[in-house]
C-alpha positions, -999 to +999 in steps of 0.1 A: -132+049-106-096+036-109-095+020-074-065+021-052-032+002-048-037-003-011-045-039-002-073-036+023-071-072+034-038-067+051-041-036+073-006-036+087+001+001+081+004+013+117+022+004+148-007-001+172+016+005+203+025+040+190-011+048+181-022+038+216+006+056+233-002+088+214-040+083+220-047+087+183-084+083+175-083+092+138-057+099+112-069+121+083-048+118+052-055+143+023-041+145-012-038+178-032-027+187-066-011+221-074-010+237-108-009+272-123+013+286-095-014+283-068-003+274-033-035+259-017-041+232-043-072+212-053-084+185-029-082+151-047-087+124-020-093+121+018-086+089+037-096+085+074-082+058+095-101+052+128-088+033+159-099+022+192-080+031+224-058+000+222-045+012+188-065-014+168-076-002+133-114-002+131-121+013+097-108+031+067-130+056+049-120+071+015-135+100-004-124+112-038-132+146-053-133+160-088-135+198-092-144+201-056-173+177-059-173+143-040-174+115-065-166+086-041-173+076-005-163+041+005-156+026+039-137-006+049-148-019+083-126-044+103-143-067+128-112-086+139-075-081+146-052-092+118-040-128+122-003-139+122-002-134+084-016-099+087-049-108+072-082-094+085-116-099+070-131-066+058-167-054+052-169-029+024-196-002+022-200+022-008-225+050-002-223+065-037-215+039-063-217+003-052-201-009-085-169+009-075-162-017-048-148-041-074-120-017-081-104-023-047-082-051-037-097-074-010-091-111-004-106-141+013-085-169+029-081-200+009-052-222+023-030-218+053+001-242+055+036-238+070+051-236+035+027-213+018-006-194+022-032-187-005-058-160-008-085-155-034-094-120-048-130-113-038-138-096-071-118-112-098-113-148-085-076-145-091-051-158-064-024-145-043+002-172-036+026-164-008+056-187-005+070-187+031+099-211+028+129-206+004+127-243-009+094-235-025+105-201-039+111-207-076+090-207-108+093-245-113+081-252-077+054-225-081+041-241-113+040-276-099+023-265-067-003-240-081-002-239-119-010-202-117-027-182-144-011-150-158-035-130-136-025-147-103+002-131-081+032-150-067+049-136-037+080-146-016+076-137+020+048-128+044+016-114+027+022-080+043+060-080+039+070-092+005+106-097-007+095-105-043+063-103-063+056-112-099+033-129-123+039-158-147+034-163-184+044-192-206+045-214-175+078-202-161+085-167-174+084-139-148+067-106-156+057-075-136+085-082-111+088-062-079+117-066-055+118-053-019+146-047+006+143-038+043+166-020+067+183-046+090+179-025+121+142-016+119+129-041+093+112-012+076+111-009+038+144+005+024+137+003-014+114-012-040+122-020-076+095-028-101+092-036-137+062-031-160+076-033-195+087-010-211+090+010-178+108+002-145+106+021-112+129+024-083+117+039-049+143+045-022+134+055+013+154+083+029+162+082+066+178+107+090+207+098+114+181+094+142+162+068+122+133+091+113+120+086+078+125+119+059+108+108+026+116+088-005+129+092-040+109+077-069+127+073-103+113+060-136+133+044-164+127+030-199+150+004-211+175+014-184+173+050-197+165+075-169+133+094-176+124+114-144+123+113-107+102+127-078+117+136-045+091+134-016+099+149+018+081+146+051+077+173+077+067+166+113+046+182+140+055+189+176+046+153+186+070+140+160+042+127+138+042+134+100+020+163+090+030+170+055+045+151+025+056+173-004+064+159-038+088+177-061+100+170-096+067+166-115+052+191-139+022+193-118+030+195-081+013+174-054+014+173-017-003+154+011-013+164+047-019+143+079-042+155+106-048+138+140-078+135+162-071+123+198-090+105+225-097+128+255 
């Protein structure tokens, strides 16, 4: 399997106050592909987030499907609340293919200091270096502090809220650079720009006048030449919770749904 981009060691994806207020027990997130003019689509993936009554995330279960057959079933269990860096130790259980666990990003704590924190990838042994103070945010400082390998990740900002991420080659040359900007009012993500030669990607979040996220626009470039874009739009249910995310602009359409199970 190809793994997943979600970093399961930093489960900071939900506002626990909202989850508790809405009495949400489970969020079921489903991904579908659409081709050949069909409307229902083929189920690709299901991810279930489970919470306790205080809004604390307890586990994430993920299933993948191929031609309507389940090919993956993996669960990430959290036994503690995230610390002040957003980190929470995770136990991973794979009921189908234990070897697939290595395809997912999880970390262990290595070093916690006021200026920086360091995590080690559980499966590769590579490091995530998070520089918390501006005076240490530079390739020369990074090289002198950590002497990172090309596979390590350097990040400016909190582990769960980066402002810049990159890798280093030839000691001080940056590659695979991603930049993040946040709305001043809400501190939520406004846009992300990433480079992975020869391509670059820009993702801008779209927001309504009342502050509700309406979706995002994902554009791809090659050598600054525009290639394509996908416009993704949220719809909401009667409780003002997202229930569908529709992606338009690709040759093969995709959409996602969100379902909720509530505490009695």
